[in-house]
C-alpha positions in Angstrom: -13.9 -25.9 31.2 -12.3 -25.4 27.8 -15.6 -25.3 26.0 -16.8 -22.7 28.5 -13.8 -20.5 27.9 -14.2 -20.9 24.1 -17.9 -19.8 24.4 -16.8 -16.7 26.3 -14.3 -15.9 23.6 -16.8 -16.4 20.9 -19.4 -14.1 22.5 -16.8 -11.4 23.1 -15.3 -11.6 19.6 -18.3 -12.3 17.3 -21.4 -11.1 19.0 -20.9 -9.0 22.1 -22.4 -5.5 21.9 -23.1 -5.6 18.2 -25.7 -3.3 16.7 -27.7 -3.3 13.5 -25.5 -2.7 10.4 -26.1 0.7 8.9 -24.6 2.1 5.8 -21.6 4.2 6.6 -21.6 7.6 5.0 -18.5 8.4 2.9 -18.2 12.0 1.6 -16.5 12.9 -1.6 -14.0 15.2 0.1 -10.3 15.6 -0.3 -8.8 16.6 3.1 -5.2 17.5 4.0 -3.4 15.6 6.7 -1.1 18.1 8.4 1.4 16.5 10.8 3.7 18.4 13.1 6.8 16.5 14.2 7.5 17.7 17.8 8.8 16.8 21.2 8.0 18.0 24.7 11.7 18.8 25.3 12.1 20.8 22.1 12.5 24.5 23.0 11.6 25.9 19.5 8.6 23.6 19.2 7.0 25.6 21.9 7.6 28.9 20.2 6.4 30.2 16.8 5.8 26.6 15.6 3.3 26.1 18.5 1.4 29.3 17.7 1.4 28.5 14.0 -0.2 25.1 14.4 -2.7 26.6 16.8 -3.7 29.2 14.2 -4.0 26.5 11.5 -6.2 24.3 13.7 -8.5 27.3 14.3 -8.6 28.4 10.7 -9.7 25.1 9.1 -12.5 22.8 10.2 -12.8 19.0 10.0 -14.2 19.1 6.4 -10.9 20.6 5.2 -8.0 19.2 7.1 -7.0 16.9 10.0 -4.1 18.1 12.2 -2.0 15.8 14.4 1.1 16.1 16.5 3.6 13.2 16.1 6.1 12.9 19.0 8.8 11.0 17.2 11.6 11.3 19.8 11.8 8.6 22.5 12.7 11.3 24.9 9.4 13.2 24.5 6.9 12.7 27.3 4.2 12.1 24.6 6.2 9.8 22.4 4.4 6.9 20.7 5.5 4.0 18.5 3.0 4.9 15.8 4.3 8.5 15.7 7.8 7.1 15.3 6.7 4.8 12.4 4.9 7.6 10.6 7.9 10.0 10.7 10.4 7.3 9.8 8.2 6.6 6.7 7.7 10.2 5.7 10.1 12.3 3.6 13.4 12.5 5.5 13.9 15.6 7.7 16.3 16.3 10.4 15.1 17.2 13.9 11.9 19.1 15.0 9.7 21.0 14.6 8.9 19.9 11.1 5.5 20.2 9.3 4.2 17.8 6.8 1.3 17.9 4.4 0.7 14.3 3.6 4.0 12.5 3.8 6.0 15.5 2.3 8.0 18.0 4.4 6.9 21.6 4.1 9.4 23.0 6.6 9.9 24.2 10.2 7.8 26.9 11.9 8.2 30.0 9.8 5.6 32.4 8.2 6.4 31.1 4.7 5.7 27.5 5.8 2.4 28.6 7.3 1.5 30.2 4.0 2.5 27.1 2.0 0.4 24.8 4.2 -2.6 27.1 3.8 -2.1 27.0 0.0 -1.8 23.2 -0.1 -5.0 22.8 2.0 -7.0 25.0 -0.3 -5.7 23.2 -3.4 -6.5 19.8 -2.0 -10.0 20.9 -0.9 -10.9 21.7 -4.6 -9.6 18.3 -5.8 -11.9 15.3 -6.6 -10.7 12.5 -4.3 -9.7 9.2 -5.7 -10.9 7.6 -2.5 -12.2 8.6 1.0 -13.2 6.8 4.2 -16.1 7.0 6.6 -16.3 6.0 10.2 -19.0 4.7 12.6 -18.0 4.4 16.3 -19.7 2.6 19.1 -18.5 2.3 22.7 -19.4 0.1 25.7 -18.2 2.0 28.8 -18.2 -0.9 31.3 -15.8 -3.1 29.2 -14.3 -0.1 27.5 -14.9 -1.9 24.2 -14.7 0.4 21.2 -16.2 -0.9 17.9 -14.8 0.9 14.9 -16.6 0.3 11.6 -15.0 1.8 8.5 -15.9 2.1 4.8 -13.5 3.0 2.0 -15.1 4.2 -1.2 -13.6 5.1 -4.6 -14.7 8.2 -6.5 -12.5 7.8 -9.5 -11.9 5.0 -11.9 -8.6 3.9 -13.6 -6.3 5.0 -10.8 -3.6 2.6 -9.8 -2.5 1.9 -6.3 -2.2 -0.3 -3.2 -4.6 1.2 -0.8 -4.4 0.6 3.0 -6.7 1.9 5.6 -5.0 2.9 8.9 -7.0 3.6 12.0 -5.6 5.6 14.9 -6.4 6.9 18.3 -5.7 10.7 18.7 -6.0 12.3 22.1 -7.7 15.7 21.6 -6.3 17.4 24.6 -3.4 16.5 26.9 -1.9 18.4 29.8 1.9 17.9 29.7 5.1 19.8 29.9 6.4 21.8 26.9 9.8 23.3 26.8 9.7 27.2 26.6 6.0 27.1 27.1 4.8 25.7 30.4 5.2 22.8 32.8 1.5 22.0 32.1 0.7 23.1 28.5 -2.3 21.9 26.6 -1.2 19.7 23.8 -4.0 19.1 21.2 -4.5 16.3 18.7 -1.7 14.0 19.9 -1.1 10.8 17.8 -1.2 8.0 20.4 -2.0 4.6 19.2 -2.5 2.5 16.0 -5.6 0.3 16.3 -4.0 -2.3 14.0 -0.8 -4.2 14.5 0.6 -2.7 11.3 1.0 1.0 11.8 -0.1 1.6 8.2 -3.3 -0.4 8.6 -5.1 -3.0 6.5 -4.6 -3.6 2.7 -8.1 -3.2 1.3 -7.5 -2.9 -2.5 -4.6 -3.3 -4.8 -4.7 -2.5 -8.5 -7.0 -0.4 -10.7 -9.8 1.5 -9.0 -13.5 1.6 -10.0 -15.7 4.5 -9.1 -18.4 3.5 -6.7 -16.5 0.4 -5.4 -16.6 0.2 -1.6 -14.7 -1.9 1.0 -15.8 -2.3 4.6 -13.9 -3.4 7.6 -14.4 -3.4 11.4 -12.4 -4.0 14.6 -12.9 -4.1 18.3 -10.4 -2.2 20.5 -10.2 -2.1 24.2 -9.7 1.5 25.2 -6.7 1.8 27.6 -7.6 3.2 31.0 -5.5 6.3 30.5 -7.8 7.6 27.8 -11.2 9.2 28.2 -13.5 8.3 25.3 -14.9 11.9 25.3 -11.4 13.2 24.7 -10.6 10.8 21.8 -10.7 11.2 18.0 -10.5 8.1 15.8 -8.4 9.0 12.7 -8.7 7.2 9.4 -5.8 7.5 6.9 -5.8 6.0 3.5 -2.2 5.1 2.4 -0.8 4.0 -0.9 2.4 1.9 -0.6 2.5 0.7 -4.2 5.8 2.5 -5.0 7.8 1.3 -2.0 7.1 4.7 -0.5 4.2 5.4 1.9 2.0 8.1 0.5 -1.1 9.8 2.1 -4.1 9.5 -0.2 -6.8 10.9 2.0 -7.9 11.2 5.6 -10.9 11.8 7.9 -11.6 11.6 11.6 -14.5 11.3 14.0 -15.1 12.0 17.7 -18.8 11.0 17.6 -19.9 7.7 18.9 -23.0 5.8 20.0 -23.3 3.5 23.0 -23.4 -0.2 22.2 -26.2 -2.5 23.3 -25.7 -6.2 23.9 -27.0 -8.7 21.4 -25.9 -12.0 20.0 -27.8 -12.0 16.7 -25.1 -10.7 14.4 -23.6 -13.2 11.9 -20.0 -13.0 10.7 -19.8 -11.9 7.0 -17.4 -14.7 6.0 -19.0 -17.5 8.0 -18.7 -21.0 6.5 -15.6 -20.2 4.4 -13.0 -20.8 7.2 -12.6 -23.4 9.9 -9.9 -23.9 12.5 -8.8 -27.6 12.5 -8.0 -29.1 15.9 -9.1 -26.6 18.5 -7.4 -26.3 21.0 -4.2 -25.8 19.1 -0.6 -26.3 20.2 2.3 -24.7 18.4 0.6 -24.4 15.0 -2.9 -23.2 14.0 -4.3 -24.9 10.9 -7.0 -23.2 9.0 -9.2 -24.8 6.4 -10.2 -22.3 3.6 -13.0 -22.7 1.0 -13.6 -19.3 -0.6 -16.7 -18.6 -2.7 -14.6 -16.2 -4.8 -11.1 -16.8 -6.0 -8.0 -14.5 -6.1 -8.8 -12.5 -2.9 -6.3 -11.0 -0.6 -6.8 -11.9 3.1 -5.4 -10.1 6.1 -5.3 -12.0 9.5 -4.5 -10.9 13.0 -4.6 -12.7 16.3 -5.9 -10.8 19.4 -5.9 -11.7 23.0 -9.0 -11.4 25.2 -8.1 -7.7 26.0 -8.4 -6.9 22.3 -4.6 -6.4 21.9 -3.2 -7.5 18.5 -0.5 -10.1 19.1 0.3 -11.2 15.5 -0.7 -10.3 12.0 0.0 -11.2 8.4 -1.4 -11.3 4.9 -2.2 -13.9 2.3 -2.1 -12.8 -1.3 -4.4 -14.1 -4.1 -6.1 -16.9 -2.3 -7.6 -19.4 -4.7 -11.1 -20.7 -4.7 -10.3 -24.4 -4.1 -10.4 -25.7 -0.6 -6.9 -25.7 0.9 -5.1 -25.2 4.2 -3.0 -22.4 5.7 -1.0 -22.6 8.9 0.1 -20.0 11.4 3.0 -20.5 13.8 1.6 -19.6 17.3 4.4 -21.1 19.3 5.3 -17.7 20.7 1.8 -17.3 22.2 1.2 -18.3 25.9 -1.5 -20.7 26.8 -4.9 -19.1 26.8 -7.9 -17.9 24.7 -7.3 -15.9 21.5 -9.3 -14.8 18.5 -8.2 -15.1 14.9 -9.6 -12.1 12.9 -9.9 -12.5 9.1 -10.9 -9.8 6.6 -10.9 -9.6 2.8 -12.0 -5.9 2.8 -15.6 -6.8 2.3 -16.3 -8.8 5.4 -14.8 -9.7 8.8 -14.8 -13.0 10.7 -13.7 -13.7 14.2 -12.7 -17.3 15.1 -11.9 -18.0 18.8 -9.4 -20.7 19.7 -7.5 -22.0 22.7 -3.7 -22.2 22.8 -2.6 -25.1 24.9 
C-alpha cells in the first residue's frame, strides 16, 4: 500500500501533465511595478485614488507597467498575507491609500502623485534592464493543477545583487464592497497569493551578473476553488535583498496559458544527484547529495499532495563531495509529501512518506 501511495505521489509531482520543454521568451524590457495600498473599508481609497489608479491602468499596457492592489489591512475584505508582507517590506508609510513605484512610496491619491508615477514609468521604460523574467503557464482544469515555468535572464554584466524570483496570483477582477464607492464595486488586479512559501520567492542568483546568463525554475500549484483561471494573472517580480532591504528590480505578468496534456516521459533535471535515505521517514528526512558542480545554492520546499507548501529552506554553497543534509519533519502529519529541490537551473521532485 505504501509503495502504491508513493507511486501516486511520484506521478503527480514529477510527471503528471508535463509537456515538451520549450524555450521561454524573456524580453529586454524594464517595467514599473505600481502598487496601491488600499482597503475595502477605506473611504478615501474609493475616491480620487480609485479613479487615479483606473486612469493609470488604462493609460499604460503590459509592456510598460504592472499594476496591483495590495490590501494590507486585516480588516479589508480582500486582505491577503502576501499583500501584508509586501507593504511591511516596502518603504514605511502610514495608512492608505498609498502608491508605490517599486518599493518606494510616491504618495497618496493626488494629481501630483499621478504625474510622478507617470514620469517614473516613462523613465523606467527607457532603461536597459539588468534582468527580466519570462513566464509559460499550463493548466489542467480537472485537477486544477497550474504549472508555472519561469526564466530569469540577465541583460547587463557586472551588476551586483541577490536576485530572487517571486511568483504571485493576481485576481484580475473581483466584485466586493468599497467604502464610498459601492456595495459591489469591481476591484481590478488584486494581489491574492504567493505561489511560494517565501513571499519574496526563490533565490536564483547571488553575486556579479553576466549578460546572457539565464536561470530556469518551475512549480506546480493547485488553483484554489475560489479562483477562475480565466480571471487570473500570474505575476513575476524580481527582487534584490542584498542590502537587507527588499528592492524591486523588474516585473512582468501573464494571463495566457495552454492546457496540459498527460504524459510521464519527462525526466527531472537534477536526477541522480539527490536521494532520500530511508523512505518512509519518521521525524527526520535524510538526503544524500552528490553534486556534479560545487558551490551551488539550493532551495528546498516540502509540498503536500494538494500542492500546498508546508516547509521551505535554503542551503548555501553546497560542496561537490557526497554528503548528507537533514530536515526536521516532525511537525508534519503522517501522509504523502514531495520534497522539491532547485538550484535555479533545474528542478527535482522527490516523493516520500511520513510515518
